[in-house]
ROFIRO-509521 format. One record per atom (N, C-alpha, C): residue in three letters; z negated, y negated, x negated. Coordinates in steps of 0.05 Angstrom, whole numbers, plus 5000, padded with zeros to 4 digits. Layout:
! residues N
ALAZYX/...
END
This chain:
! residues 514
UNK500050244983/UNK500050005000/UNK500049754982/UNK501649564989/UNK501749304975/UNK499749114988/UNK498248974971/UNK496248794981/UNK495948564961/UNK497948394961/UNK498048194939/UNK497847914951/UNK496147744939/UNK495847474947/UNK495547304921/UNK496947094920/UNK496846914897/UNK494546714901/UNK492146784892/UNK489846614894/UNK488446604868/UNK487246374862/UNK485946344836/UNK483146464837/UNK481846474813/UNK479246604811/UNK477146454828/UNK477346194829/UNK475346044845/UNK475546114875/UNK477946154884/UNK478246234912/UNK477046504918/UNK477446694899/UNK476246954903/UNK473146934901/UNK472146764884/UNK469246734883/UNK468146634910/UNK469646444922/UNK468846344948/UNK468946564969/UNK471046734966/UNK471346954985/UNK468947144984/UNK468247224959/UNK466047414956/UNK463347294961/UNK463147024959/UNK460646894966/UNK460346864996/UNK462646885010/UNK462646845039/UNK462647115054/UNK464247305043/UNK464647565057/UNK463847785038/UNK463048015049/UNK462748255032/UNK465548365027/UNK466048525006/UNK468748625000/UNK470048755023/UNK468548905039/UNK469749045061/UNK470848855082/UNK469348645087/UNK470348445107/UNK472748285096/UNK472848255070/UNK475248125058/UNK477748285066/UNK477748545061/UNK480048705068/UNK480348745098/UNK478148745113/UNK478248765142/UNK479848535154/UNK479348295143/UNK480648065154/UNK483548045145/UNK484248185123/UNK486948175112/UNK488748395124/UNK487648625129/UNK489348855136/UNK487949055153/UNK489549265162/UNK488449475180/UNK488349745166/UNK488649755140/UNK488950005126/UNK486250145124/UNK485950365139/UNK483350505140/UNK482650635113/UNK484750695098/UNK484150815071/UNK482650625054/UNK483250365056/UNK481850165040/UNK479150105053/UNK479050085079/UNK476550015093/UNK474350225088/UNK475150475084/UNK473250685080/UNK472350715051/UNK473550565033/UNK472750585005/UNK469950465001/UNK468650534979/UNK466150404971/UNK466750114964/UNK464749944963/UNK465249664957/UNK466349644928/UNK465349804910/UNK466449794882/UNK469349864882/UNK470150074897/UNK472950164897/UNK474649954911/UNK473549814931/UNK475149604944/UNK475749384924/UNK473749304908/UNK474249094888/UNK476249184867/UNK476049444858/UNK477949544839/UNK480749544851/UNK480949614876/UNK483549614890/UNK484749334890/UNK483049134897/UNK483948854897/UNK484848764870/UNK483348844850/UNK484048764822/UNK486648894813/UNK487049144820/UNK489549274812/UNK491949154826/UNK491649064850/UNK493848964866/UNK494248664864/UNK492348524851/UNK492548234849/UNK492048134821/UNK489548124813/UNK488848004788/UNK486348124778/UNK486248204753/UNK483848334742/UNK481448144742/UNK481947884744/UNK479747684745/UNK478147714771/UNK479247854791/UNK477847884816/UNK475148034812/UNK475248234794/UNK472848394789/UNK470648214777/UNK471448034759/UNK469447854748/UNK468247674769/UNK469947574787/UNK469047404809/UNK467047554827/UNK467647814832/UNK465847964849/UNK463148014835/UNK463248084809/UNK460748154795/UNK458747914795/UNK459847674794/UNK458047444795/UNK456447434821/UNK457947494843/UNK456647494869/UNK454947734873/UNK455747964860/UNK454248214862/UNK451448184851/UNK451148024831/UNK448547974819/UNK446647854840/UNK447647674855/UNK446047554877/UNK445247764897/UNK447147934904/UNK446648134924/UNK444548344914/UNK444748414889/UNK442848594877/UNK440048494879/UNK439748234873/UNK437148104876/UNK436148124905/UNK437948074923/UNK437248094951/UNK436248374959/UNK437748574950/UNK437048854957/UNK434348924945/UNK433848834920/UNK431248894907/UNK428948774923/UNK429348524932/UNK427248394948/UNK426848524975/UNK429048634986/UNK428748775011/UNK427049035007/UNK427649174986/UNK426149424981/UNK423249374974/UNK422649144963/UNK419849074956/UNK418348944979/UNK419748895001/UNK418548755024/UNK416648935039/UNK415448825060/UNK413548985076/UNK414849155098/UNK417449125101/UNK418849295120/UNK418949165148/UNK417448955153/UNK417448835180/UNK419848655184/UNK420648515163/UNK422948335165/UNK424448365139/UNK427048295140/UNK428748295116/UNK428448025104/UNK426647995085/UNK425947735074/UNK427547675048/UNK430147665051/UNK431747595028/UNK431547295022/UNK431347234996/UNK431046944990/UNK433546834978/UNK435547004973/UNK438046894962/UNK439746784985/UNK441846634978/UNK443446504998/UNK445846675007/UNK446046924997/UNK448347085004/UNK448047225030/UNK449947195048/UNK450047345073/UNK452947345082/UNK454047585085/UNK456747605095/UNK456847485123/UNK458347275127/UNK458347135153/UNK459847285174/UNK461247495166/UNK462847655184/UNK461347885196/UNK460248055179/UNK458848295189/UNK455848265189/UNK454848045179/UNK451947995177/UNK450548215161/UNK451948335143/UNK450748535125/UNK451048825133/UNK451848885158/UNK451749165166/UNK453949345155/UNK456049225143/UNK458149385131/UNK457749415101/UNK455449315091/UNK454949335063/UNK453449585057/UNK453949695033/UNK452949955026/UNK449849985028/UNK448249795019/UNK445349825022/UNK444549855051/UNK445749695069/UNK444949715097/UNK445749985108/UNK448250075102/UNK449150335112/UNK447450565103/UNK446650555077/UNK444950775066/UNK442150765079/UNK441150515082/UNK438450485094/UNK438450585122/UNK440550515137/UNK440650585166/UNK440850885169/UNK442651015154/UNK442951305156/UNK440451455147/UNK438951345128/UNK436451465119/UNK434351445141/UNK434251215154/UNK432351185176/UNK432951375199/UNK435551425204/UNK436251625224/UNK435251895217/UNK435751975192/UNK434852245183/UNK431852265184/UNK430352065176/UNK427452075177/UNK426352085205/UNK427551935223/UNK426751935251/UNK427152205264/UNK429452325258/UNK430052595269/UNK428052795258/UNK427552785232/UNK425752975220/UNK422952945231/UNK422052705235/UNK419352655245/UNK418952755273/UNK421052745289/UNK420852825317/UNK421353125321/UNK422253265300/UNK422453555300/UNK424153665322/UNK426553545326/UNK428453645346/UNK429953895335/UNK430754075353/UNK432454295346/UNK435154245358/UNK437254235342/UNK439954185353/UNK442054285333/UNK444454335342/UNK446554425324/UNK448954235324/UNK448854025340/UNK450953815341/UNK449653555349/UNK450853335344/UNK449753075352/UNK452052885359/UNK451352675373/UNK453152445376/UNK451552195374/UNK452951985365/UNK451551725360/UNK452551515379/UNK450751335386/UNK451351095401/UNK450350855386/UNK451850645386/UNK451250415369/UNK450850165386/UNK448650025382/UNK448149775397/UNK447749555376/UNK449849385373/UNK449849185352/UNK449248915364/UNK448448725347/UNK447648455357/UNK450048305369/UNK449448155390/UNK451447995404/UNK452547785385/UNK451047705365/UNK451947495347/UNK454447575332/UNK455047835330/UNK457547925316/UNK460047815329/UNK459947775356/UNK462247655369/UNK462747375360/UNK460547225357/UNK460746955347/UNK461746955318/UNK460447125302/UNK461147135273/UNK464047205268/UNK465047385285/UNK467847475282/UNK469747235285/UNK469247075305/UNK471046845310/UNK470746645288/UNK468346595279/UNK467846395257/UNK469046505231/UNK468746765226/UNK469646875200/UNK472746875199/UNK474046925220/UNK477046915220/UNK478046635214/UNK476746435226/UNK477546155221/UNK476846085192/UNK474546175182/UNK473846115154/UNK475746245134/UNK476546495140/UNK478446635123/UNK481146495122/UNK482046385144/UNK484546245145/UNK484445995128/UNK482145865128/UNK481745625112/UNK481845695082/UNK480645925075/UNK480446005047/UNK483146115036/UNK484346285052/UNK486646435042/UNK489346345054/UNK489246185075/UNK491646105088/UNK492046255114/UNK493046115134/UNK493246225161/UNK495046475161/UNK497046485145/UNK498946715146/UNK497746965133/UNK495646935118/UNK494547165103/UNK492647325120/UNK491547205141/UNK489347335157/UNK490447465182/UNK489547715186/UNK490347855211/UNK488747745235/UNK490147695257/UNK488747595281/UNK487447815296/UNK488248065292/UNK487148285307/UNK486048495288/UNK484448415270/UNK483248605251/UNK481348785266/UNK480849025255/UNK478949205267/UNK476249065269/UNK474849105292/UNK472248965295/UNK470149115279/UNK467948975275/UNK465749065257/UNK464649325268/UNK464249345294/UNK462949585306/UNK464649825301/UNK467349795303/UNK469050025299/UNK468850125270/UNK468749945251/UNK468550025223/UNK465850135217/UNK463750015229/UNK461050115225/UNK460750405234/UNK461950475256/UNK461750745266/UNK463150945247/UNK465550855238/UNK467151035220/UNK465551075194/UNK464150875184/UNK462650905159/UNK460051055162/UNK458751015185/UNK456051135189/UNK456151435194/UNK458151515209/UNK458051795219/UNK458152005196/UNK459751965175/UNK459652165154/UNK456952155139/UNK455751915137/UNK453151895124/UNK451052045139/UNK451052005166/UNK449052145183/UNK449552445183/UNK452052515184/UNK452752805184/UNK451752945159/UNK452152805136/UNK451252925111/UNK448252955110/UNK446752765121/UNK443852775119/UNK442752975139/UNK443952995163/UNK442953185183/UNK443953465179/UNK446153495165/UNK447353755158/UNK448253905183/UNK449053755204/UNK450253875228/UNK452653695235/UNK454653805249/UNK457053635256/UNK456553445279/UNK458153245280/UNK458253055303/UNK460153165324/UNK459453135349/UNK461253225371/UNK460953035394/UNK463152965407/UNK462952775429/UNK461652895454/UNK461353155455/UNK460053285478/UNK457453405471/UNK456253325448/UNK453653435439/UNK451453345459/UNK449453515462/UNK447253465480/UNK445053295466/UNK445153275440/UNK443253115425/UNK444452845418/UNK443052635426/UNK444152365423/UNK442352195406/UNK443652045388/UNK442251855371/UNK443251575377/UNK441451405385/UNK442151125391/UNK441050945369/UNK442850815355/UNK442150635333/UNK442250345344/UNK439950225344/UNK439649955354/UNK439249755331/UNK441249585328/UNK441149385306/UNK440949105318/UNK439148955307/UNK438648685318/UNK439048465297/UNK439248225306/UNK439247995289/UNK437447785303/UNK434847815298/UNK432947655313/UNK433247355308/UNK434147285284/UNK434547005278/UNK436646885296/UNK438847035300/UNK441046945318/UNK440046935347/UNK438547145355/UNK437547155382/UNK435746915389/UNK434346805369/UNK432646575373/UNK434146315372/UNK436146305354/UNK437346045348/UNK440046005362/UNK441746215362/UNK444546175371/UNK444946235400/UNK444146475409/UNK444846565436/UNK443646385458/UNK441146295455/UNK440146115476/UNK441645845477/UNK442545755453/UNK444045505452/UNK446745545467/UNK448045765462/UNK450545825476/UNK450145825506/UNK447945945515/UNK447445955543/UNK447045675555/UNK445545515541/UNK444945245551/UNK447445065550/UNK449245115531/UNK451644945528/UNK453645005550/UNK453645245560/UNK455745325579/UNK454545475603/UNK452945335619/UNK451545475641/UNK453445605661/UNK455745475666/UNK457545585686/UNK458845845676/UNK458745885650/UNK460046125639/UNK458546385647/UNK456146355658/UNK454546585662/UNK454246665691/UNK455946555709/UNK455846645737/UNK458346815741/UNK457847055752/UNK460047235758/UNK460947205786/UNK463547235791/UNK464547215818/UNK463847445835/UNK464347425861/UNK463647635880/UNK466247775890/UNK468147795873/UNK470647915881/UNK470448215883/UNK472648355887/UNK472648645890/UNK471848785865/UNK472348655842/UNK471748785816/UNK470148595799/UNK467648555806/UNK465948375789/UNK465648475761/UNK465148295743/UNK464848375715/UNK462448565713/UNK462848775697/UNK460748975693/UNK458448845678/UNK456048865688/UNK453748745676/UNK452548945656/UNK452448875631/UNK451149035611/UNK448248955608/UNK446749115595/UNK443849055592/UNK443548795577/UNK442148605589/UNK441848345575/UNK440048365551/UNK440448195531/UNK438748175508/UNK437647895508/UNK435047875512/UNK433747605514/UNK435247435535/UNK436047565557/UNK437247415579/UNK440147355576/UNK441447455555/UNK444247405550/UNK445747665547/UNK447747715564/UNK449247965563/UNK451747935545/UNK452948155538/UNK455448155522/UNK457648005537/UNK457848055563/UNK459947915579/UNK459447615578/UNK456947525579/UNK456347245578/UNK457147125551/UNK456447265529/UNK457147165502/UNK460147135499/UNK461647345507/UNK464547325504/UNK465747095520/UNK464647055544/UNK465746845560/UNK465046575548/UNK462646545538/UNK461846295525/UNK463446235501/UNK464046435485/UNK465646395460/UNK468446275467/UNK469546375490/UNK472146275497/UNK472045975506/UNK469645875512/UNK469345605521/UNK468345405500/UNK467445515478/UNK466145355457/UNK468045345433/UNK468345115421/UNK470045085398/UNK468945235374/UNK470745305355/UNK469945435330/UNK468045265315/UNK468445005315/UNK466744825300/UNK463844835310/UNK463644845337/UNK460944865348/UNK459645135342/UNK461245345343/UNK460145615337/UNK459245625308/UNK460845495290/UNK460145495262/UNK457545345257/UNK457345115271/UNK454944955267/UNK452445105277/UNK452745245299/UNK450445405310/UNK449645625291/UNK451645745277/UNK451145975260/UNK450445905232/UNK450845655225/UNK450545575197/UNK447745605186/UNK445745605203/UNK442945615194/UNK442045905190/UNK443746105197/UNK442846385194/UNK442746455164/UNK440646595156/UNK440346665128/UNK439446955124/UNK438747095146/UNK437747365144/UNK439847565153/UNK440047805140/UNK441848005149/UNK440748145174/UNK442348325185/UNK441548475208/UNK439248675201/UNK437948775221/UNK435748955217/UNK436049195236/UNK435349435226/UNK435249675243/UNK432749645260/UNK433149575285/UNK430949525303/UNK429549785312/UNK431149985319/UNK430050235329/UNK432150455327/UNK431150695323/UNK432850935325/UNK431651095348/UNK433251125369/UNK432351265393/UNK433751535395/UNK432151745400/UNK433252015401/UNK432952125430/UNK434852275438/UNK434652395465/UNK436352645466/UNK435152855477/UNK436653095482/UNK437053115512/UNK439453185521/UNK439953205549/UNK438153405562/UNK437853385588/UNK435853545602/UNK436453845600/UNK434353995599/UNK434454285600/UNK433154375627/UNK434354575640/UNK433454655666/UNK432254935665/UNK429954965677/UNK428555225678/UNK428055285708/UNK428855525717/UNK428555605745/UNK426855855748/UNK425655875771/UNK424056115777/UNK423356105807/UNK421456285814/UNK420356285841/UNK417356285839/UNK416056155858/UNK413156145858/UNK411956245884/UNK409656365882/UNK407956435905/UNK405556255905/UNK404656185929/UNK402256025932/UNK400356165950/UNK397956225941/UNK396056385956/UNK393756215968/UNK393655965962/UNK391455795971/UNK392355625995/UNK390455566012/UNK390955386035/UNK389755116030/UNK389155056005/UNK388154785998/UNK389554685973/UNK392054765970/UNK393554685946/UNK396254555955/UNK396754305949/UNK399254185956/UNK401454265937/UNK403954245946/UNK406154315928/UNK406454105906/UNK406153855912/UNK406353635893/UNK403753475893/UNK403253315873/UNK400753165873/UNK400353005899/UNK397953035910/UNK397452905936/UNK395952645931/UNK397352425933/UNK396252165927/UNK396851985951/UNK394651865962/UNK394951685985/UNK393551425978/UNK395051205981/UNK394050935974/UNK392950925946/UNK394351065928/UNK393551055900/UNK391251245892/UNK390151385911/UNK387851565906/UNK388751855909/UNK387952015890/UNK388652295890/UNK386752445909/UNK387852615926/UNK386252755946/UNK385353025936/UNK387053165921/UNK386353435911/UNK386953435881/UNK385453605867/UNK385453605838/UNK388053695826/UNK389253915837/UNK391654035826/UNK393854065846/UNK396154155837/UNK398454205854/UNK400154425842/UNK401854545859/UNK403654745849/UNK405454635827/UNK406454395831/UNK408154275811/UNK406854255784/UNK404354175783/UNK403054145757/UNK402354415744/UNK401554605760/UNK401054875749/UNK403554995736/UNK405954935748/UNK408455045738/UNK409554865715/UNK409654605720/UNK411054425702/UNK409654375676/UNK406954375676/UNK405454315652/UNK406054515629/UNK405654775633/UNK406154965612/UNK409054965603/UNK410954935621/UNK413754935614/UNK414454695597/UNK413454455605/UNK413954215590/UNK412854235562/UNK410454345559/UNK409154365533/UNK410754555515/UNK411754775526/UNK413154975510/UNK415754865499/UNK417054695514/UNK419654575504/UNK419254305491/UNK416754215489/UNK416053955477/UNK417753735489/UNK417753725515/UNK419353525529/UNK417653275534/UNK418953045538/UNK417552795544/UNK416352805572/UNK417652945590/UNK416752955618/UNK418453165633/UNK418053175659/UNK419653365675/UNK419853275704/UNK421853365717/UNK422253325746/UNK422053595760/UNK420653605782/UNK420353855797/UNK421853845823/UNK423254055830/UNK424554075856/UNK424454365865/UNK424754405891/UNK424554675902/UNK426254695927/UNK426754935935/UNK428254985960/UNK426354955983/UNK426054705993/UNK424154656014/UNK421254626003/UNK419354596022/UNK416654566014/UNK414854676036/UNK412454776029/UNK410554856049/UNK408254656050/UNK406854636072/UNK404654456075/UNK402354556057/UNK400454376053/UNK398154446036/UNK396654686046/UNK396454726073/UNK394954946084/UNK396655186090/UNK399155196080/UNK400955416085/UNK401255576059/UNK401155846061/UNK401556016038/UNK404456086035/UNK405256126010/UNK408056216004/UNK407856495993/UNK408656696009/UNK408356976002/UNK411057105995/UNK411157365998/UNK413657505993/UNK414757475965/UNK417357425963/UNK418557395936/UNK418357115925/UNK417056935941/UNK416556665931/UNK418656465938/UNK418056215931/UNK419955995937/UNK421455915911/UNK424055885912/UNK425555805888/UNK424755525879/UNK424455495853/UNK423855225843/UNK425355175817/UNK425454915810/UNK426954825787/UNK425354615772/UNK425254645745/UNK423954445728/UNK426154325710/UNK426654065713/UNK428453925695/UNK426753795673/UNK427253885649/UNK425753795626/UNK427153545613/UNK425653335611/UNK426753075601/UNK426353065571/UNK428553025557/UNK428552995528/UNK426953215514/UNK427653465517/UNK426253685503/UNK426853695473/UNK424853755457/UNK425353785428/UNK426654055423/UNK425954255439/UNK427054525437/UNK428854575461/UNK431554565458/UNK433354595481/UNK433454875491/UNK432655065475/UNK432655345484/UNK430355495470/UNK429355695483/UNK427355865471/UNK428056155477/UNK427356345460/UNK428056625466/UNK426656735491/UNK427756945501/UNK426757065526/UNK423757145523/UNK423057235499/UNK420257315495/UNK418457075499/UNK419356835490/UNK417756595494/UNK417656515524/UNK419856565538/UNK419856505567/UNK417756685581/UNK417556935573/UNK415557115585/UNK412757015578/UNK412356915555/UNK409756805547/UNK408956565565/UNK410956395570/UNK410456155587/UNK409656245614/UNK411156445625/UNK410556535652/UNK407756665653/UNK407056805632/UNK404456935631/UNK402256715631/UNK402656505616/UNK400756285615/UNK400456155642/UNK402656115656/UNK402556005683/UNK400856175701/UNK401256435700/UNK399956615719/UNK397056665712/UNK396256615687/UNK393556665679/UNK391756415683/UNK392956185688/UNK391255945689/UNK389855915716/UNK390856045737/UNK389656025764/UNK390456265781/UNK388856325801/UNK389556535820/UNK390856415845/UNK391156155845/UNK392256015869/UNK395356045870/UNK396656075847/UNK399556105847/UNK400356315827/UNK402856395829/UNK404156565809/UNK407056505807/UNK408256555784/UNK411156505780/UNK412556765773/UNK415056785780/UNK416657015773/UNK419556935768/UNK420957105753/UNK423757055748/UNK424456815731/UNK422556725715/UNK422956475700/UNK425256515680/UNK427056315679/UNK429356325660/UNK430556055658/UNK431956015635/UNK433555765632/UNK436055795648/UNK436755585663/UNK439155585680/UNK440955355673/UNK443455375680/UNK445355155674/UNK445154945696/UNK446254705689/UNK446254485709/UNK447954565733/UNK450054715728/UNK451754805751/UNK450254985769/UNK448555165758/UNK447055345775/UNK445155195793/UNK444254955785/UNK442254815801/UNK443154745829/UNK445754745833/UNK446754685860/UNK445954895880/UNK445555135871/UNK444855355890/UNK442055305902/UNK440355175886/UNK437655135896/UNK437554965921/UNK439154755922/UNK439154575945/UNK440354705970/UNK441854915966/UNK443055045990/UNK440855146008/UNK438555225997/UNK436455346013/UNK435055146031/UNK435354886026/UNK433854686041/UNK434754666070/UNK437354696075/UNK438354666102/UNK439954896112/UNK441255056094/UNK443255246102/UNK442255536105/UNK440155606091/UNK439355886090/UNK437255946111/UNK436556206112/UNK434556306131/UNK431856336117/UNK429756276133/UNK427056306123/UNK425456466144/UNK423556626135/UNK421956776154/UNK418956706150/UNK417456726172/UNK414656646172/UNK412956836187/UNK410356846181/UNK408256966197/UNK406556736207/UNK406056736234/UNK404456516245/UNK402256636263/UNK399756566256/UNK397456636273/UNK397056416293/UNK397356486319/UNK397256286340/UNK395056356360/UNK394556166379/UNK392556216400/UNK393356066425/UNK392556186448/UNK392656046473/UNK390255856474/UNK390755606482/UNK388555416484/UNK386655506506/UNK387655616527/UNK386055726549/UNK386656016552/UNK384756176563/UNK385156466566/UNK387856506581/UNK389556676571/UNK392256706582/UNK392256866608/UNK394156786625/UNK394656946649/UNK396557176642/UNK396757376659/UNK398357606654/UNK401357526652/UNK402157336668/UNK404957256667/UNK405657126640/UNK403656986629/UNK404056856603/UNK404257066581/UNK402557276583/UNK402757486563/UNK405357636565/UNK406357666589/UNK408957806592/UNK411257636580/UNK411057376584/UNK413157196573/UNK413057206542/UNK410557226532/UNK410257246503/UNK411557506493/UNK411257716507/UNK412457976499/UNK415557966501/UNK416557786518/UNK419557776521/UNK420857606499/UNK419257496482/UNK420457326461/UNK422457476443/UNK422057746442/UNK423757906425/UNK426657896435/UNK427057826460/UNK429757806470/UNK431157546464/UNK429657356452/UNK430857096446/UNK432057116418/UNK434557056415/UNK435957046389/UNK437656796388/UNK437656686364/UNK439356446358/UNK439056226379/UNK436556156383/UNK435955936402/UNK436055676388/UNK437555486399/UNK437855226387/UNK435755036398/UNK434354906380/UNK432254716389/UNK432854436377/UNK431654236389/UNK431853966379/UNK429053866371/UNK428953766346/UNK426353686336/UNK426553386327/UNK425053226342/UNK424752946333/UNK422752946310/UNK423252776290/UNK421452776267/UNK418552786275/UNK417052986265/UNK414353026273/UNK412552776267/UNK410552736284/UNK408752506280/UNK407452526253/UNK406752766243/UNK405252786218/UNK406852716193/UNK409552706195/UNK411152636172/UNK412752386175/UNK412252236197/UNK413751986202/UNK413351786180/UNK411151796165/UNK410551606144/UNK412451646120/UNK413651896118/UNK415351946094/UNK418152046102/UNK418652076127/UNK421352166136/UNK422451976157/UNK425051926157/UNK426251746177/UNK426151866205/UNK425951696224/UNK426051796252/UNK428751896259/UNK428952146267/UNK431552266273/UNK431052516290/UNK433252606303/UNK433152856318/UNK434753056303/UNK433453276296/UNK434753486280/UNK435153736297/UNK437553846295/UNK438254096310/UNK437754326291/UNK436054516300/UNK435354756285/UNK435654996302/UNK435855236289/UNK436155486303/UNK433855676297/UNK432755786318/UNK430755996316/UNK432356256319/UNK432756406297/UNK434356646298/UNK433056876312/UNK430356906308/UNK429057136319/UNK426057086320/UNK424757196342/UNK421857176345/UNK420857456352/UNK418757546338/UNK417557806344/UNK414557786347/UNK413357906367/UNK410557916371/UNK409358136354/UNK407358076337/UNK406258276319/UNK403458366326/UNK402358276349/UNK399758386358/UNK397958166369/UNK395958256384/UNK393858086396/UNK391158156384/UNK389257976388/UNK386558046383/UNK385458186408/UNK382858256408/UNK381758416430/UNK381958276457/UNK381458016457/UNK381557876483/UNK384157746490/UNK386157806474/UNK388957716478/UNK389357416475/UNK387357276465/UNK387756986462/UNK389056916436/UNK388657076415/UNK389957026390/UNK392257226386/UNK394457136375/UNK396657316371/UNK398257226346/UNK399757416335/UNK401157366311/UNK404157406316/UNK405757216306/UNK408657216309/UNK409957236282/UNK412357366282/UNK414157356259/UNK416657206268/UNK417357006253/UNK419656846260/UNK421656836238/UNK424256836246/UNK426456796227/UNK427956546237/UNK428156346220/UNK429256086229/UNK431155976208/UNK432555776217/UNK434255616199/UNK432455456181/UNK433255426156/UNK431655266137/UNK431454986148/UNK429154856144/UNK428754586153/UNK427454576180/UNK426754806192/UNK425454806218/UNK422454746215/UNK421354566231/UNK418554516231/UNK417154726249/UNK415854926236/UNK414755146251/UNK412255066267/UNK410554906256/UNK408154826271/UNK408854676297/UNK410854506294/UNK411754346318/UNK413154526338/UNK414554726328/UNK415854916347/UNK413755056363/UNK411455116352/UNK409455266366/UNK408155086387/UNK407054846380/UNK405554686399/UNK407054466412/UNK409554416403/UNK411554226415/UNK411253946405/UNK408953876391/UNK408653606380/UNK409053396402/UNK407453426424/UNK407553236446/UNK410253226459/UNK411653456459/UNK414353466471/UNK416553376453/UNK415953306428/UNK418053216410/UNK419853446400/UNK418953696402/UNK420653926397/UNK421154066423/UNK423754106429/UNK424454226454/UNK427054396451/UNK426954646462/UNK424654786473/UNK422754876451/UNK420254926459/UNK418255016440/UNK417055276450/UNK415355396434/UNK413955636443/UNK412255576468/UNK411155346469/UNK409655256492/UNK411355276517/UNK413955196515/UNK415755206538/UNK416355496545/UNK416755666525/UNK417555946531/UNK415356106545/UNK412856056538/UNK410656206550/UNK409256056573/UNK410055806577/UNK408955636598/UNK405855616595/UNK405055556571/UNK402155536566/UNK401755356541/UNK399355236541/UNK398655076517/UNK397955266494/UNK399255246472/UNK398755416449/UNK398455246424/UNK397255356404/UNK396955216379/UNK397255416356/UNK397655316332/UNK397955496309/UNK395455466291/UNK394455696283/UNK391955706267/UNK392555736237/UNK394355916230/UNK395155956203/UNK398156016201/UNK399355936179/UNK402155986175/UNK402656076147/UNK404356286144/UNK405156386118/UNK408156396117/UNK409356296095/UNK412156336091/UNK412556606078/UNK414256776090/UNK414657046080/UNK417057076062/UNK419156916067/UNK421456936050/UNK423156686052/UNK424456626030/UNK426456406029/UNK428956536018/UNK430956576035/UNK433256746028/UNK435356586012/UNK434656535987/UNK436456405969/UNK436556575944/UNK438956625933/UNK439256775908/UNK438556585885/UNK436056595877/UNK435156415856/UNK432656535842/UNK432556495816/UNK434656405797/UNK436956605796/UNK439156535783/UNK441456715783/UNK440656995772/UNK441457195787/UNK440857475779/UNK438157575787/UNK436557395800/UNK433857485808/UNK434057685831/UNK432457895830/UNK432358095851/UNK429558115862/
END
């Protein structure tokens, strides 16, 4: 590649005092082969293609930078307290070798300290908004130094080059490949606090109208604001403010960029199983009313706690195929449940470890038990929700006549076996109106069987098979007529439910469970 410019040594000195070597070639050309070179090789390349005096010009400026790097390394780590006057006005230091090495090292240390297990990674980069200002100022400055015809108007932006340079450094330190579909994510947040305090607020105040978005069909996408100024706002303001004003606002900047934070995240891991609940005083999820906890434990916590700890996750979300009331037992093969693990350090564990987790769950209390525990895919999770409305559930219900029953009422109770696929209408029960919208739901009672009486015939036990989502208690006593028809209607007597057990939830979950 030819890269020749007839410029004297003083001009090159000004260039290297204003820009880092990589930004010099960034503003001149698009050649990735040159952009990916080390700074020393870039200078050698320039010297070979122009004038050997270029290397001398660079070395004079390099001495200043070396002093800066030394002072950075000897600092307290809280701020980059460079006392020299060198700062690349284009990239604000992030394309320079010391910064790249420091940033990749911080990534490696952060990953090691958090002890993640992964075999691929992907990186996300969040760079300071000031770079948009610096890019416009640096292009104008380069044209003044080298001539308007020498500078590319559409040079690769700093972020694009930063990504290309960082990824091989991070890959080498982590010793695993980068992949765009990796589940392990590294977010590199770089800030320029000096600019955030001095430049961006001034831009906002200078062009207040630039920061109102229209209400058309396609409003500008709002990105996360930084100190109240978004990327869209910065770009719009730049288009309205002259280069001279931008240069004046940026002229007081003296500090390079800083690695503000390295954030790590592994995509969710899903663990599925089935649980049984044997207590009539245990809620499915934490029972909190008006900020006060009513009961000490819940099914969710008995299940989620040990699983979260085993995968070293930040947290978890619990879901299940329906829910039973606090005073209802879940018997039979249990209710399907799912634990979504948030940011787990261990994305998978061997089956032997899964069995240990399940054993720990079952040993901590006699109120619940878990079975069929396994890691499931995100696609499999769709099956769980099928059980909430579409599948069949069966129940045992201990009921009673409010008043001693007449013979005709007992006979009607015995005739319930002839009722199949009865459609009922259920207005949202009074007891759940505080958390469910008012609506009328159509449900089907597939089958009712009488399982016996007590000695005086006042208490009786029913077995019911119903559509998922049926309110069984309300079907029995009618909920002041809000469920119709109800068992009360079928036997022509006031009845109530004493105890309720869920016997089965007919959902194939987790996959392969029998």
